[in-house]
N, C-alpha and C positions, 0 to 999 in steps of 0.2 A: 373322300379324297383319292386322287389318282397319282401314283408315283411312276415315273418311268426310269429307264436305265441311266439317265443323266441327272437324276435327283431333282428335277423341277417338279413342283407340285402345284396343281390348280385346286383352289379351295372351292367350297360349295357356292360361293358368291361369284365364281368365274374369274378370280384373280390368281395369278401366279404368285406364290408365296416367296418371301425373302428377296424381292426386288422392290425398287422404288415404284410407288403408285402416285400419280398426279391426276386427279379426277377432272376430266373434261366435261363441260356441260353440253357439248355438241354430240349428243347421242339420244336415243329414245328406245322404247321397247321394240323388240323384234315381233313380227306377226306371230300369232299363235300357230302351233304345230309346224314350226319351221325347223328343219334339220340343218345344222351348220356342217357344210361339206366342202367349202372352198376357202383357200388361203390366197390373198391378193398381196403381191409384193409391190411396194411403191418406193419412191425416193423423195427426199426433201432436203433442201438446204436453204437457210435463211440468213442473210440475203443469198440469192442464187449463187452457187459455187463457192460459198464461204461456210466454214465449219466452226463449231464451237459456240460457246455462249448458251443463253437460255431462250433464244428467240423461238425455237420450235415449241418449247413448253408454253411460252407466252401466247403463241399463235393458237395452239390447241385449247387454251383456257381463256381465250378472248381478252388477253391482256397485252397484246402487242402494241407498242407505242409507235404510231405511224410517223412520228417526226424523226425517228432514228435513221431511217433509210428511205429513199424515194420509192423503192419497191414495196415497202410496208404500207405506204399510202395507197398503192394499187390494190392491196389485199385486205385492207382494214375492215371491210364489212363481210368478209367471207367467214362462214362458220363451218369448220371442218374438224375432224379428229380421226384418229386411228386407234386401234386397240393397243398396238405396241409401236415403239420406236427403238431401233438399235443404232446407237451412236457409233462414231468412227472407231473409238477405242473398245467397242464391244459391250458397253453398258446398255442394259435393257430397262426401259421404263414402260409401264402399262398405264394407259390413259382412260381406257374404257373396259368395263367387265366384258368378258367373252359372251356373257348372257344377254348383253345389250347390243343394239345396232349402232355401230359407230358410223359417222358420216365421212367415209373415205372414198367410195367408188363413184358416186354421182350417177349420172345416166350411164347404165351399164347392162351388159347381157353376156351370159356364158351358157353355151350349149342350148340355146333357144330359151333360156330362162332369164327374164329381165330382173332389174332391181337387185343387183348382187349384194348390196349392203344388208339385205334381209337375211341372207344365208351364208355370209362370208365373215372371215376375220381378216382385218387389214393390218399389215406389218410394214411400217416405214423403215427404210434404211437411210441414215444421214448420208446423202450422196447426191450425185447428179448423173445424168444419162451418159456423160462422156469422161468421167473420172473413175478409175478403178475403185472398187470397194475394198475394204481391208480384210485380211485373214481373220481378224478378231470378229468382224461382223458376220462372216460366213460361219464361223464356229458357233457363235451365239444363235444365229438363225437356225442352224441345224439342230441345236439343242431345243430351241423353241418349237420347231416343227415336230420333233420327236415327242415332245410333251403334248402338244395340241392333238397329234394323231392318237395318243393314248386316251384322250378324253372325248374327242369328236370323230365322226366318221368322215374324215377328210378324203375326198376323191381326187381333187385336183389342186395344184399350186400354179398360179398364173401371175403374169404381170398386169399392172393397170392398163398397159397398152393392149393386152389381149381382150379385156372386157369393155374397153372404150376405144376401139381402133379409130384413128383419125382425129381423136380428141386428146388422147394422152399418149405419151411416149415412154413413161417410166415403167420399169426400172432402167431402161436404156440399154444401149449396146455394151456398156461397160460392165453389166451384170453377167457373171459367168454361171449359167444354169447348170453346168457340169459339176459345180461345187455343192449343189443341193443334193442332200441325201433323202430321197423319197421312195 
């Protein structure tokens, strides 16, 4: 086990201890001999620009009821996940072990290397491109980054928009990169 200065611990199965875990089926094995060296910051809100509830959890576990909102009908067949979600109040939930490949980046490339899901950890912030994130989210994100850096050889922290330009815009202009401690 690895402990960092903020007391977050990652166990041998790739899960941060003492946080909520909700296992997503939307993951698979990473390719052999892959070094995890990239963190990808995303945003999500379901329905768009609305916060709270358990819709993100239901989406990542393929239990989202498409009759609740017209947008849910549009995304009902999409199978995605992220390793972590940091909610508006700073709560951290892990959906996929860091040892597995979560389906968060899609068609992507960083520094000439394709398929970012293979070698990255995805972190979703409950939010949107144009609404400021909360101080609680930045605090928890920095704790998580510190923890992940103590366990993995993280070289870069990027936005989804950086690895899928033209296709993705998150975490958006509302994300303050200056608040990240890297």
